[in-house]
N, C-alpha and C positions, 0 to 999 in steps of 0.2 A: 504494500499500500503506500504510494509516495506521498511524501508530505508537501507537495507543490500543488498549490491550488489551482483550479481551472479557470478559464476565461469566462466571464469579466472578472474573475477573481485573482488579477494579477497582484493586486495589493495584500493579498492574504497569504502570499507565500512566497516564495521563491524556491523544492518547491517544491552434495558435499559428501565430503567424506566422513563417515563414522569414526575412522581411526585416525591417528596423526600421521602427518606427511613428514617424513624426516629426510632432509637432504644434507649430505655430508660434502664439504668442499674437498677438493681434490688435493691431496697432500698436506692437509691441515686438519686440526680437530674441531674447526668451526662447523656449526650446523645451524641449519634454520628449521624450527620445528612449528608447523601450522596446526594449532589445535582445531578442534571443532569449536566455531566461535559462538554459535547460539546454543548454548548449552545451559541447562536448568541451574547446574552447580555454579558456573561461572556468573550467571545473571543475578544470584543470589547477593544481595549486599551492594550491587552495583549502582542501583539508582538510590538518591536520597529521598526520604519521605517529604510530602509537603508539610507545610507549615502547621496544617491542621492534624497531621498524623496520617492522612490517607497514603497507601503505598501505590505507587505506579505498577500496573500489570502488563507484563510483557507478552507479546505473541508467544504462544506455546512453541516449545522447539519441534514437535512433531508437525505442527502446521507450517512452519517455516521451511522445514527440509522436504515438505511435500510438494513444494512449488517446483515447477521445472526449472532447470539452470538455463540461464542466458549467459553465454560467454562469447560475445560477438565484438570484433573490432569495429571502430567507427572511424569516419575520415573527415578532414576539414571541408567546410562549406565555403566556397569561393563567391565573391561578387561575381555576378554574371558576365562582367566585362573583363574579368581578371581569371576566370576560369580556364586552366589549360585544355588545349584542344583534345577531345576524346576523353576527358577526365571521368565523367561518369560512366562511360561505355567501358573504360578499364577497370572501375570498381566492380562492375556486373561481371566482367570477364573473370576476375578473381574469385567470385562467389562468396559465401560466408566464410570468414576467417577468424580463428579463435584469439580472443583478447588476451588471454595467459595461457602458457604451456609451461606448467609447472615442472614437468620431466626434464626440460631443457635448462633448468635454473640450477647453477652449481654453487655460487658464491653469494655472500651478502650483497655484493656490489650487483650481481645478476638480478636479485630479488627486488632491490631498491630501482633498478632500471626498469623492470617490469611494472613496478608500482607507479612509476613516473607516466608510463603508457596508460595504466588504469585511470589515474588522475587525469590525464588529458582526454582520454577517449570513452569512459564511462558515460553512458548517456540515461536519459530518463525514458526507460524503455517503453512505459505506457504512451508516450507521446509519438511514437513513430507513426509516419503517415506517408502514404502515397496518394493521398487526395489530389486529384488533378489540379485543383485550385492552389494547393500549397505548392506543388511541383512548379506550376506555372508562375507564381510569385517570384520563386527563387531562379527563374529563368529569364525574367524580365528585369533588366538593369533599371529602367525607369520605374518600375513598381518597387524595387527595393530602394532606390535612392529617394522615394517620396515619403518613406518612413524613416530613413536614416539621417541623423544628426550627429553631433559631437559625443553624445552619451547613450544613444540607441543603436543597436546594430553596428557596433564598432568594427571598423576594418583595419586589419594590420597593414604594415608596409609591403607584405606579399599578398594582399588582396583577400585575406581570409577574414570572414565574418564571425567574430567570436560569439559564443553561445549556442552555435548550431553544429550538427553532425550529419554527416551521411552514413547510412549504415545498409550493408547488404543483408537482409534479414534472413532468417532460417527458410521462409519460402522462396529465397533467391531474387526478392524484388528490392530495388532500391528505394530507400525511404529516408524522409528527413526527420530528425529527433533533435533535441535539446541536450547541451552539456549537462552532465551531473555535478561533478565535483568542481571542475575547473570554471563554470559558468559564475559560480558564487565567490571562488576563491582565486580569482587571478586579477591582478591590479595593473592597469596600464599606467607607466610613470610618465612624467613629463617629456622625457626623451623618446617616448614611442616604445621603449622596451616593456616586456611583461615580467611581472613578479609573481610567480606561482606561490599560493598559500596564502597571500595577502587578501584582504577584503575588496571585493569587486567595486569597480567604479563605473560599470555600464550595464545596461539593461537591454531586454528584449523590445522590439518595436510593437507598436499597437496596429500593425497590419491586420487585416481580417483573417489572413492565411494563417497568421501565428495564434491568433484567437481560436481558430479551429482545431489546432493541435492542442492547445491548452484544454479546450473543452473536453478532451478525452479524459482528464484527470478528475473528473466530478467523483466526489465519494458517495454522493446521494442522488444518483440519476433519477428524474422524475420529481424531485423534491424542488421546493422553492429556493432561490438564491439565499434567503435568510435562515432556511434550514440547513443549508450547505454551510453557511457561516457557523452556524451554531454548532454543527457536527465537528468543525475543525476547532472552535475556539470557546465554545460554551463552558461555563463553570456551574454545574447545577447545584454543588454544595454551598453556594453563596447565595443567601436569600435576596440580596440585592445585585445579582449579577447583571452588568450592563450589557452582556451579550444576548441576554432574553429579550430586550426591546429590539435588538437588531433582528432577531430570528422572526418577529412578527411584522416587520416592515415590508411595504409592497416591494417587489424587485427593483422598479425604477427609483424609487425612493432611496433604497438602501444602496443601489448602484451609484446614485448621485453622492450619497453621504460619504462613501469610501473613496470616491474619485476625487475628492477635493485635494487641492494642493495642500501637501502638508510639510513642505519646506526643504525636505532632504534631497541631496543629489540622486539622480537614478542610479539604482544598482546597489545603493548602499544599506538600505533598510529591509527588513524582513518580518513579515508578521509571524511567521512560523507556525506550523501545525503545533497545537496545543499552547501557542503563544496567543497573541492578540493584535488586531489591527488597531486596537486603542492603546496599546502599550508595546508598540514595536520594539525590535532590537536591531542593533546595527550588525552588519555582517561580521563574522568571527574572523579572527587573525590566526591562521593555523601555523604561522612560523613560529618556531620555539615551542609548540605544544608538547614536546616529549618532556619538557620540565614542569608542565602544569599539572596539579594534582587532583584538578576538578575540570569538567568540561561544560560548556553552556554558560551563559552570564550569571545564571542563578544556580550554577553548581548542581545541575540536575543529576549527573552522573560522575562517579570517581573515574580518575584515569590511573590505573593500577599497572599499565604498561600497554605494549603495543597491541595485545588482543583487545583491550578496551577501546582503543581507537578505532579499529576495525570493526568492533561491536556497534560502536556509535554511528559509524557509516551506514551499517546494515539498518539500524533501528530508523535513521531518519530519511533513509530514501527507499527501502523496501518493508519495512516491519513495524511501522506505528500502529500501536493497538487502539489509542483513544480511551483507555480504561484505567481507572482509577479506583481502588476498593470495589464496592458495589456498583460504581457508576460506569456505564458503557455508552460511549457516545458515538460509535460508528454502527452502521447496521450489522446485525449478527451474521448476515451471510456474506459478508465481505472476507476474501481469503487473500494471502500473499500471491499475486499473480506470477510473478518470476523472481528468482534469486541469482545473485552471482555464485561463482565457486568461492569457497572460504579462501582459497588460495590467492585469489584476485584482491579481495578486501584486506588480507593480511599484508600482501606486497604493497598495497596502497597505503597502509598504516606504516610500513617501514619507510616509504618514500616521504611520506608527511613528516615523520620523526626526524628524517634528514634534513629537513628545511629549517635551518637556524636562523637567528635573526640576521637580517639583511644589513649590510654595512651602510651606515649613514653617509650621505654626501655632505653633510654639515661639518664644519671644521671644529675641532676641540681647541679653540682659540683662547685667548686671555678672557673673554667675556664668558665663554662656556665654563672655563676653569673656576671663576668667580661663581658662576651658577652652581657648580658642583659643591663649592664650600658652603652656599645657602642650603642647598638640598640636605647636606648633612647637618647643618647647624639647626636648622628648622625642624629637624626630626623626620623628615620624610622617608629616611632609611628604616624606620621601625615597621612601616608597612610594605614600602617599595624597597626591600633589601637587595643590595647587589650580591652577586653578579646577575641574578634573575630579574632584580628590580620588582620582585613580590615576594611576600613571605608565604604565599600559597595558602593563606587562611581564608575563612568566611566572615564576612561582615552582616550582622542582623540587621533588618530594616526596622524603622518605626513600628511599633505595634506587634513586635515579634520577640519574645524572651526565651531563647532556647536553653537547655541545660548547659552547664559550664563543659567546656571540651578544649583541648589543646588545638583543635582544628578552628576554633572560633576566635577571631580577633577581639582583643581588648578594647580597641577603639571602635566608636560608632561614628558613622559620618553622616547620619540623617539624610540618606538618599531617598528619592521618591520611592515608596514601596510598592507602586502599581504592578509592575511585573512580577514582583517576588511574592505577592500577597493576594493578587486579584486574577490570576491566570493558572493554567494547568501545569505552568512551569513554576509555580509559587512555593518554592522550598523555605521562603522566609529570609534568604540569605543571597547576598551578591558576593561572588568570588572577588578578592583583591586581584586588580588586573595587573600584568607586567607592563613597565614602561618602555620595554625595549620595542622599538619600531613605531613609537608614536609620531615620528617624523612622516610616514606615509599614510597613515590609517584614515586621515580625512574626517572623521566624525568621532566625538568624544562623549563619554557617559554611556552607560548600557543602552538607552534609548537613542543615542546618538543626537542629543538635543543641541549641541553647539559644534561649530565647524572649524574651530581654531583653538589652540592653546591659548591664545590671546583672550578669545571669548571665555574659555575656562576659568582664567583668573580674573575675570571682570566681576566685581561685586554686584553690578547691576543685575546679573542673572537671577540673584535671589528675589527680586522684586516681582510681585504678581503682574506687573504691567511690562516685563521684559518680553521682547520678541526673540524667541529662539533663533539662532543662526543656522541650526539643523532641523531635525525633526519636531514637529509641533503637536501633531494628532490631528485627525479629520475634524474640520469645523473649529478649530482653535488657532486664533490669530496671536495670542499673547498668553504666557503663562510663566511662572517662576520655574528655574531649574535648581532645585534645593540640593543640598548635600555637599560635602567636601569643601569646607570652608578655608581649608589650610592654604595660606598663600595669598588670600584675598586682599589682606592689609598690608601687603608688601609696598615699599616704595615702587615707582614705575621703572626706575633703572634696576632695581633688584628683580623684579618680575621679568624684565627683559633677558638678564642674566641667566635666570632660572630656566626660561624657555629655551634660551640657546643651548643650555646644557642638556635639557631633555630632549632636543632634536638631535643630538649626537648620539642618543643611545641606539 
């Protein structure tokens, strides 16, 4: 079950073996062990409970492994004017090809390289389409250009349209699909280069052909738009759940409400399945994830190692249950439609773990050196501890009082509790983020409410009449961005020095 919402639901989302496979390196003792990933014992204790004590219920392993395996390569989609002659014909001539061939992988480097291919080529299988209208759109340069701008349907210097993939399906037909991992976790830098693992800063177009593909992702076919929204985001254990009113709105009225300009740059925000269009989250930065103890902004799941990263990929793309304690939000007849080989997701996790922090282009000059001294003297290191620049702990939100734990931060920063208490991702916590890579992320705070570090250190953001420079929420023109008041009272030159240092991380 994909977590990506269907059109016109663009704002709601973005979106094996029973035994171990053991591969020994030739001439050395190194080995790669791929466990059965979706395993009841491994799932035990992986997810944090919600703030009210409800436990997430995962898709049963027997249901997951009953799904047919999809292990197909995909290929870049070119702008029609840049497509090599005979390109599509050559793909068809190759026929269906395997995405991963574990028997050919001998070393850790082999596995990481295979994971890179999975990262780039894994597609959202349920969107595959050979609809003549879809194929016609991506064959017509004028049609593509009519919906392409600086942030939608971005084209690389080689003429490749990011976020789309060609696939020769098992029926030997050439179909168009969407990128899975790379579409949300690849960033275009100012020089035009791509930074894999970083939050996306581009988005799909609004072309009707793209909408036809997205429509295949409906979780509640035949139901109203509001019922679809509620299936993805409703929180029935809250007596005053805001999503209940969305469920009952007429389709056109709900579409108009959710389509309002919310302030964030395209591609940077995600309502997420189990999240909310009312409390969106910024795209996650996967670089450096190997050193994070928790996954997701609200620490919904622990990161106990490579298998957990692979497991998380399975959950968000193929096996979301929508179940919490006794509450079942998805239709009971829904099954996992397809699944990748465990080896593909494990290779993907090894690749993602290999993506360390990107080297900053900002110089560590005298101003940054002064900012580093301020960072230390102001006590920032207590939560953002070098060298990871996070202490990997959890910060309770206002209104939540967890039992004492070594995993819980002593400091509270009074961050807006919406995502952490009023959604299905509501653990009552936010994780302390790493500051490595803040120079490229583009939006700050779990909601992505501000667009620059200068905005983050602007005390005006605490005022209710503040106009957020990032995400505002549907129908909202101004609101406070509370929390993390550290550094707001620094002199202007000290703030500039601190920001200069942060940009070097």
